[in-house]
ChimeraX commands (.cxc) that place a marker at each C-alpha (Angstrom):
marker #1 position -24.21,6.92,-21.30 radius 0.5
marker #1 position -23.11,3.65,-19.31 radius 0.5
marker #1 position -26.45,2.55,-19.30 radius 0.5
marker #1 position -26.97,3.86,-22.93 radius 0.5
marker #1 position -24.01,1.75,-23.95 radius 0.5
marker #1 position -25.19,-1.77,-22.37 radius 0.5
marker #1 position -27.98,-1.51,-24.26 radius 0.5
marker #1 position -26.41,-0.50,-27.58 radius 0.5
marker #1 position -23.46,-2.85,-27.50 radius 0.5
marker #1 position -25.29,-5.99,-25.30 radius 0.5
marker #1 position -22.72,-9.00,-25.69 radius 0.5
marker #1 position -19.76,-6.84,-26.84 radius 0.5
marker #1 position -16.65,-6.43,-24.66 radius 0.5
marker #1 position -16.04,-3.26,-23.20 radius 0.5
marker #1 position -12.72,-3.84,-21.12 radius 0.5
marker #1 position -10.54,-6.84,-21.38 radius 0.5
marker #1 position -7.93,-6.58,-18.67 radius 0.5
marker #1 position -5.77,-9.74,-18.67 radius 0.5
marker #1 position -8.19,-12.80,-17.17 radius 0.5
marker #1 position -11.04,-10.68,-16.73 radius 0.5
marker #1 position -13.28,-9.32,-19.55 radius 0.5
marker #1 position -16.29,-7.37,-18.85 radius 0.5
marker #1 position -18.91,-6.55,-21.66 radius 0.5
marker #1 position -21.06,-3.15,-21.76 radius 0.5
marker #1 position -23.62,-4.98,-19.62 radius 0.5
marker #1 position -21.29,-6.62,-17.59 radius 0.5
marker #1 position -19.53,-3.19,-16.82 radius 0.5
marker #1 position -22.94,-1.24,-16.42 radius 0.5
marker #1 position -24.05,-3.56,-13.64 radius 0.5
marker #1 position -20.26,-3.28,-12.07 radius 0.5
marker #1 position -20.95,0.32,-12.14 radius 0.5
marker #1 position -24.04,0.29,-10.59 radius 0.5
marker #1 position -22.82,-2.04,-7.76 radius 0.5
marker #1 position -20.26,0.52,-7.12 radius 0.5
marker #1 position -22.61,3.43,-7.10 radius 0.5
marker #1 position -24.54,1.88,-4.63 radius 0.5
marker #1 position -21.47,1.00,-2.31 radius 0.5
marker #1 position -20.41,4.38,-2.69 radius 0.5
marker #1 position -24.00,5.73,-1.53 radius 0.5
marker #1 position -23.85,3.39,1.54 radius 0.5
marker #1 position -20.28,4.57,2.17 radius 0.5
marker #1 position -21.82,8.26,2.53 radius 0.5
marker #1 position -20.39,9.70,-0.65 radius 0.5
marker #1 position -22.65,12.59,-1.66 radius 0.5
marker #1 position -22.56,14.97,-4.68 radius 0.5
marker #1 position -19.52,16.96,-4.99 radius 0.5
marker #1 position -17.32,14.53,-2.56 radius 0.5
marker #1 position -14.28,14.10,-4.06 radius 0.5
marker #1 position -13.06,10.63,-4.43 radius 0.5
marker #1 position -9.22,9.65,-5.58 radius 0.5
marker #1 position -7.87,6.98,-7.51 radius 0.5
marker #1 position -4.21,6.16,-7.03 radius 0.5
marker #1 position -3.95,3.18,-8.85 radius 0.5
marker #1 position -2.47,1.64,-12.17 radius 0.5
marker #1 position -4.74,1.13,-15.49 radius 0.5
marker #1 position -7.22,-1.85,-14.88 radius 0.5
marker #1 position -10.89,-2.62,-14.86 radius 0.5
marker #1 position -11.52,-1.74,-11.11 radius 0.5
marker #1 position -10.20,1.82,-12.24 radius 0.5
marker #1 position -12.76,2.30,-14.80 radius 0.5
marker #1 position -15.75,1.07,-12.64 radius 0.5
marker #1 position -14.51,3.33,-9.78 radius 0.5
marker #1 position -14.08,6.02,-12.06 radius 0.5
marker #1 position -17.85,5.82,-13.68 radius 0.5
marker #1 position -19.28,5.03,-10.44 radius 0.5
marker #1 position -17.85,8.28,-9.01 radius 0.5
marker #1 position -19.44,9.95,-11.47 radius 0.5
marker #1 position -22.67,8.42,-11.61 radius 0.5
marker #1 position -23.06,9.25,-8.29 radius 0.5
marker #1 position -22.16,12.83,-8.64 radius 0.5
marker #1 position -18.92,12.43,-6.83 radius 0.5
marker #1 position -15.74,13.86,-8.13 radius 0.5
marker #1 position -12.60,11.89,-9.21 radius 0.5
marker #1 position -9.30,13.08,-8.46 radius 0.5
marker #1 position -7.06,10.76,-10.44 radius 0.5
marker #1 position -3.43,10.57,-8.74 radius 0.5
marker #1 position -0.33,9.49,-10.72 radius 0.5
marker #1 position 1.08,6.14,-10.15 radius 0.5
marker #1 position 4.49,7.33,-10.00 radius 0.5
marker #1 position 3.50,9.87,-6.77 radius 0.5
marker #1 position 5.33,9.33,-3.68 radius 0.5
marker #1 position 3.57,9.32,-0.52 radius 0.5
marker #1 position 3.92,13.21,0.30 radius 0.5
marker #1 position 3.21,13.92,-3.07 radius 0.5
marker #1 position -0.34,12.12,-3.30 radius 0.5
marker #1 position -0.76,13.33,0.41 radius 0.5
marker #1 position -0.87,16.74,-0.89 radius 0.5
marker #1 position -3.43,16.14,-3.83 radius 0.5
marker #1 position -5.64,14.27,-1.23 radius 0.5
marker #1 position -5.03,17.36,1.12 radius 0.5
marker #1 position -6.12,19.66,-1.60 radius 0.5
marker #1 position -8.88,18.48,-2.99 radius 0.5
marker #1 position -10.36,17.66,0.17 radius 0.5
marker #1 position -10.97,14.13,-0.57 radius 0.5
marker #1 position -13.30,11.90,1.54 radius 0.5
marker #1 position -12.51,8.38,-0.06 radius 0.5
marker #1 position -9.22,7.13,-1.70 radius 0.5
marker #1 position -8.83,3.90,-4.22 radius 0.5
marker #1 position -5.49,2.38,-4.28 radius 0.5
marker #1 position -3.57,-1.04,-4.57 radius 0.5
marker #1 position -1.11,-2.60,-2.44 radius 0.5
marker #1 position 1.62,-4.50,-4.60 radius 0.5
marker #1 position 1.77,-2.60,-7.85 radius 0.5
marker #1 position 5.48,-3.17,-9.15 radius 0.5
marker #1 position 6.36,-3.90,-5.63 radius 0.5
marker #1 position 4.89,-0.90,-4.15 radius 0.5
marker #1 position 2.25,-0.41,-1.47 radius 0.5
marker #1 position 0.54,2.65,-1.97 radius 0.5
marker #1 position -1.20,2.65,1.61 radius 0.5
marker #1 position 2.22,2.37,3.48 radius 0.5
marker #1 position 3.78,5.09,1.23 radius 0.5
marker #1 position 0.76,7.57,2.27 radius 0.5
marker #1 position 0.92,6.50,5.98 radius 0.5
marker #1 position 4.71,6.68,5.99 radius 0.5
marker #1 position 4.19,10.75,4.98 radius 0.5
marker #1 position 2.38,11.00,8.04 radius 0.5
marker #1 position 0.03,13.67,6.05 radius 0.5
marker #1 position -3.09,14.99,8.32 radius 0.5
marker #1 position -5.77,14.65,5.85 radius 0.5
marker #1 position -9.20,15.37,7.87 radius 0.5
marker #1 position -11.45,14.77,5.08 radius 0.5
marker #1 position -10.27,11.21,4.18 radius 0.5
marker #1 position -12.49,8.67,5.88 radius 0.5
marker #1 position -11.62,5.81,3.96 radius 0.5
marker #1 position -9.19,3.84,2.03 radius 0.5
marker #1 position -10.55,1.09,-0.34 radius 0.5
marker #1 position -7.71,-1.34,-1.76 radius 0.5
marker #1 position -8.52,-2.52,-5.23 radius 0.5
marker #1 position -6.06,-5.21,-5.58 radius 0.5
marker #1 position -3.63,-6.73,-3.32 radius 0.5
marker #1 position -3.60,-6.93,0.75 radius 0.5
marker #1 position -5.85,-4.45,2.48 radius 0.5
marker #1 position -4.30,-3.54,5.65 radius 0.5
marker #1 position -5.57,-2.75,8.84 radius 0.5
marker #1 position -7.71,0.54,8.72 radius 0.5
marker #1 position -8.59,-0.04,5.39 radius 0.5
marker #1 position -10.93,-2.00,3.28 radius 0.5
marker #1 position -10.99,-4.40,0.27 radius 0.5
marker #1 position -12.80,-3.54,-2.97 radius 0.5
marker #1 position -14.89,-6.80,-2.37 radius 0.5
marker #1 position -15.89,-5.65,1.09 radius 0.5
marker #1 position -16.78,-2.22,-0.17 radius 0.5
marker #1 position -18.82,-4.18,-3.50 radius 0.5
marker #1 position -20.71,-5.79,-0.67 radius 0.5
marker #1 position -22.23,-2.70,0.61 radius 0.5
marker #1 position -23.95,-2.21,-2.22 radius 0.5
marker #1 position -26.89,-4.26,-1.00 radius 0.5
marker #1 position -27.48,-1.67,1.46 radius 0.5
marker #1 position -29.00,0.82,-1.16 radius 0.5
marker #1 position -31.79,0.23,-3.21 radius 0.5
marker #1 position -31.30,0.15,-7.13 radius 0.5
marker #1 position -33.90,3.22,-7.24 radius 0.5
marker #1 position -31.86,5.43,-5.11 radius 0.5
marker #1 position -28.75,4.71,-7.25 radius 0.5
marker #1 position -31.14,5.85,-10.24 radius 0.5
marker #1 position -32.36,8.67,-8.67 radius 0.5
marker #1 position -28.45,10.07,-7.76 radius 0.5
marker #1 position -27.48,9.70,-11.40 radius 0.5
marker #1 position -30.44,11.46,-12.78 radius 0.5
marker #1 position -29.96,14.47,-10.30 radius 0.5
marker #1 position -26.24,14.89,-11.77 radius 0.5
marker #1 position -26.23,17.98,-14.14 radius 0.5
marker #1 position -24.14,18.71,-17.09 radius 0.5
marker #1 position -22.31,21.67,-15.37 radius 0.5
marker #1 position -21.74,19.70,-12.24 radius 0.5
marker #1 position -18.02,19.07,-11.11 radius 0.5
marker #1 position -16.98,15.86,-12.74 radius 0.5
marker #1 position -12.87,15.79,-12.11 radius 0.5
marker #1 position -9.97,17.38,-10.21 radius 0.5
marker #1 position -7.10,16.79,-12.90 radius 0.5
marker #1 position -3.65,18.03,-11.37 radius 0.5
marker #1 position -1.21,19.67,-13.13 radius 0.5
marker #1 position 2.49,18.04,-12.60 radius 0.5
marker #1 position 3.88,20.78,-10.38 radius 0.5
marker #1 position 7.09,20.77,-12.75 radius 0.5
marker #1 position 7.20,25.04,-12.00 radius 0.5
marker #1 position 5.39,24.91,-8.49 radius 0.5
marker #1 position 3.07,23.27,-6.60 radius 0.5
marker #1 position 0.68,20.75,-8.66 radius 0.5
marker #1 position -2.62,23.08,-9.50 radius 0.5
marker #1 position -6.03,21.26,-9.83 radius 0.5
marker #1 position -7.87,21.62,-12.95 radius 0.5
marker #1 position -11.53,21.35,-12.48 radius 0.5
marker #1 position -13.84,19.85,-15.27 radius 0.5
marker #1 position -17.55,19.60,-15.58 radius 0.5
marker #1 position -19.44,16.14,-16.82 radius 0.5
marker #1 position -20.67,18.37,-20.40 radius 0.5
marker #1 position -16.95,19.27,-20.89 radius 0.5
marker #1 position -15.57,15.85,-20.79 radius 0.5
marker #1 position -18.47,14.25,-23.00 radius 0.5
marker #1 position -17.96,17.28,-25.38 radius 0.5
marker #1 position -14.17,16.41,-25.23 radius 0.5
marker #1 position -15.11,12.58,-26.07 radius 0.5
marker #1 position -17.57,13.35,-28.55 radius 0.5
marker #1 position -14.81,15.71,-30.12 radius 0.5
marker #1 position -12.33,13.04,-29.65 radius 0.5
marker link #1:1,2 radius 0.2
marker link #1:2,3 radius 0.2
marker link #1:3,4 radius 0.2
marker link #1:4,5 radius 0.2
marker link #1:5,6 radius 0.2
marker link #1:6,7 radius 0.2
marker link #1:7,8 radius 0.2
marker link #1:8,9 radius 0.2
marker link #1:9,10 radius 0.2
marker link #1:10,11 radius 0.2
marker link #1:11,12 radius 0.2
marker link #1:12,13 radius 0.2
marker link #1:13,14 radius 0.2
marker link #1:14,15 radius 0.2
marker link #1:15,16 radius 0.2
marker link #1:16,17 radius 0.2
marker link #1:17,18 radius 0.2
marker link #1:18,19 radius 0.2
marker link #1:19,20 radius 0.2
marker link #1:20,21 radius 0.2
marker link #1:21,22 radius 0.2
marker link #1:22,23 radius 0.2
marker link #1:23,24 radius 0.2
marker link #1:24,25 radius 0.2
marker link #1:25,26 radius 0.2
marker link #1:26,27 radius 0.2
marker link #1:27,28 radius 0.2
marker link #1:28,29 radius 0.2
marker link #1:29,30 radius 0.2
marker link #1:30,31 radius 0.2
marker link #1:31,32 radius 0.2
marker link #1:32,33 radius 0.2
marker link #1:33,34 radius 0.2
marker link #1:34,35 radius 0.2
marker link #1:35,36 radius 0.2
marker link #1:36,37 radius 0.2
marker link #1:37,38 radius 0.2
marker link #1:38,39 radius 0.2
marker link #1:39,40 radius 0.2
marker link #1:40,41 radius 0.2
marker link #1:41,42 radius 0.2
marker link #1:42,43 radius 0.2
marker link #1:43,44 radius 0.2
marker link #1:44,45 radius 0.2
marker link #1:45,46 radius 0.2
marker link #1:46,47 radius 0.2
marker link #1:47,48 radius 0.2
marker link #1:48,49 radius 0.2
marker link #1:49,50 radius 0.2
marker link #1:50,51 radius 0.2
marker link #1:51,52 radius 0.2
marker link #1:52,53 radius 0.2
marker link #1:53,54 radius 0.2
marker link #1:54,55 radius 0.2
marker link #1:55,56 radius 0.2
marker link #1:56,57 radius 0.2
marker link #1:57,58 radius 0.2
marker link #1:58,59 radius 0.2
marker link #1:59,60 radius 0.2
marker link #1:60,61 radius 0.2
marker link #1:61,62 radius 0.2
marker link #1:62,63 radius 0.2
marker link #1:63,64 radius 0.2
marker link #1:64,65 radius 0.2
marker link #1:65,66 radius 0.2
marker link #1:66,67 radius 0.2
marker link #1:67,68 radius 0.2
marker link #1:68,69 radius 0.2
marker link #1:69,70 radius 0.2
marker link #1:70,71 radius 0.2
marker link #1:71,72 radius 0.2
marker link #1:72,73 radius 0.2
marker link #1:73,74 radius 0.2
marker link #1:74,75 radius 0.2
marker link #1:75,76 radius 0.2
marker link #1:76,77 radius 0.2
marker link #1:77,78 radius 0.2
marker link #1:78,79 radius 0.2
marker link #1:79,80 radius 0.2
marker link #1:80,81 radius 0.2
marker link #1:81,82 radius 0.2
marker link #1:82,83 radius 0.2
marker link #1:83,84 radius 0.2
marker link #1:84,85 radius 0.2
marker link #1:85,86 radius 0.2
marker link #1:86,87 radius 0.2
marker link #1:87,88 radius 0.2
marker link #1:88,89 radius 0.2
marker link #1:89,90 radius 0.2
marker link #1:90,91 radius 0.2
marker link #1:91,92 radius 0.2
marker link #1:92,93 radius 0.2
marker link #1:93,94 radius 0.2
marker link #1:94,95 radius 0.2
marker link #1:95,96 radius 0.2
marker link #1:96,97 radius 0.2
marker link #1:97,98 radius 0.2
marker link #1:98,99 radius 0.2
marker link #1:99,100 radius 0.2
marker link #1:100,101 radius 0.2
marker link #1:101,102 radius 0.2
marker link #1:102,103 radius 0.2
marker link #1:103,104 radius 0.2
marker link #1:104,105 radius 0.2
marker link #1:105,106 radius 0.2
marker link #1:106,107 radius 0.2
marker link #1:107,108 radius 0.2
marker link #1:108,109 radius 0.2
marker link #1:109,110 radius 0.2
marker link #1:110,111 radius 0.2
marker link #1:111,112 radius 0.2
marker link #1:112,113 radius 0.2
marker link #1:113,114 radius 0.2
marker link #1:114,115 radius 0.2
marker link #1:115,116 radius 0.2
marker link #1:116,117 radius 0.2
marker link #1:117,118 radius 0.2
marker link #1:118,119 radius 0.2
marker link #1:119,120 radius 0.2
marker link #1:120,121 radius 0.2
marker link #1:121,122 radius 0.2
marker link #1:122,123 radius 0.2
marker link #1:123,124 radius 0.2
marker link #1:124,125 radius 0.2
marker link #1:125,126 radius 0.2
marker link #1:126,127 radius 0.2
marker link #1:127,128 radius 0.2
marker link #1:128,129 radius 0.2
marker link #1:129,130 radius 0.2
marker link #1:130,131 radius 0.2
marker link #1:131,132 radius 0.2
marker link #1:132,133 radius 0.2
marker link #1:133,134 radius 0.2
marker link #1:134,135 radius 0.2
marker link #1:135,136 radius 0.2
marker link #1:136,137 radius 0.2
marker link #1:137,138 radius 0.2
marker link #1:138,139 radius 0.2
marker link #1:139,140 radius 0.2
marker link #1:140,141 radius 0.2
marker link #1:141,142 radius 0.2
marker link #1:142,143 radius 0.2
marker link #1:143,144 radius 0.2
marker link #1:144,145 radius 0.2
marker link #1:145,146 radius 0.2
marker link #1:146,147 radius 0.2
marker link #1:147,148 radius 0.2
marker link #1:148,149 radius 0.2
marker link #1:149,150 radius 0.2
marker link #1:150,151 radius 0.2
marker link #1:151,152 radius 0.2
marker link #1:152,153 radius 0.2
marker link #1:153,154 radius 0.2
marker link #1:154,155 radius 0.2
marker link #1:155,156 radius 0.2
marker link #1:156,157 radius 0.2
marker link #1:157,158 radius 0.2
marker link #1:158,159 radius 0.2
marker link #1:159,160 radius 0.2
marker link #1:160,161 radius 0.2
marker link #1:161,162 radius 0.2
marker link #1:162,163 radius 0.2
marker link #1:163,164 radius 0.2
marker link #1:164,165 radius 0.2
marker link #1:165,166 radius 0.2
marker link #1:166,167 radius 0.2
marker link #1:167,168 radius 0.2
marker link #1:168,169 radius 0.2
marker link #1:169,170 radius 0.2
marker link #1:170,171 radius 0.2
marker link #1:171,172 radius 0.2
marker link #1:172,173 radius 0.2
marker link #1:173,174 radius 0.2
marker link #1:174,175 radius 0.2
marker link #1:175,176 radius 0.2
marker link #1:176,177 radius 0.2
marker link #1:177,178 radius 0.2
marker link #1:178,179 radius 0.2
marker link #1:179,180 radius 0.2
marker link #1:180,181 radius 0.2
marker link #1:181,182 radius 0.2
marker link #1:182,183 radius 0.2
marker link #1:183,184 radius 0.2
marker link #1:184,185 radius 0.2
marker link #1:185,186 radius 0.2
marker link #1:186,187 radius 0.2
marker link #1:187,188 radius 0.2
marker link #1:188,189 radius 0.2
marker link #1:189,190 radius 0.2
marker link #1:190,191 radius 0.2
marker link #1:191,192 radius 0.2
marker link #1:192,193 radius 0.2
marker link #1:193,194 radius 0.2
marker link #1:194,195 radius 0.2
marker link #1:195,196 radius 0.2
view
């Protein structure tokens, strides 16, 4: 879908986020770069990747890259405290977390670490915006890893994603108990988008 939109809407703005504007071609290029970086990091089909960040262009690029490489996106509410985010990361078995430091004066890495969770599956934390504390990587550092993976490998991975493959795990609010993960496939998401 990203590649097709880049062809159909070349030159048209896809994302406007403050001073950053990405047209559909630039968005597709960023998604490809982030996808190749995810492959270099070892993200495979079915691996869970969480995003704990506000609405911003990096969020969109990461979400689309996760889907492109066959990963499963797990969005985390920006209002969550560290222990709440840790629960979602643990339950989903997230391997990678995209997050930010300094959003509304909140440092999500510090919140998570203060909860002192046991997250054996979480191997990497990438900071999309803000300072990248020790033990994390910046988004720029992750994107630099894209050069380790040829474009053909990323295209092959994208072609291997089937409509019935899991795309997202969306957790309920947890108002009547612990949050539960609703699993959505690529086909289901595209059908909803089409109907919308």
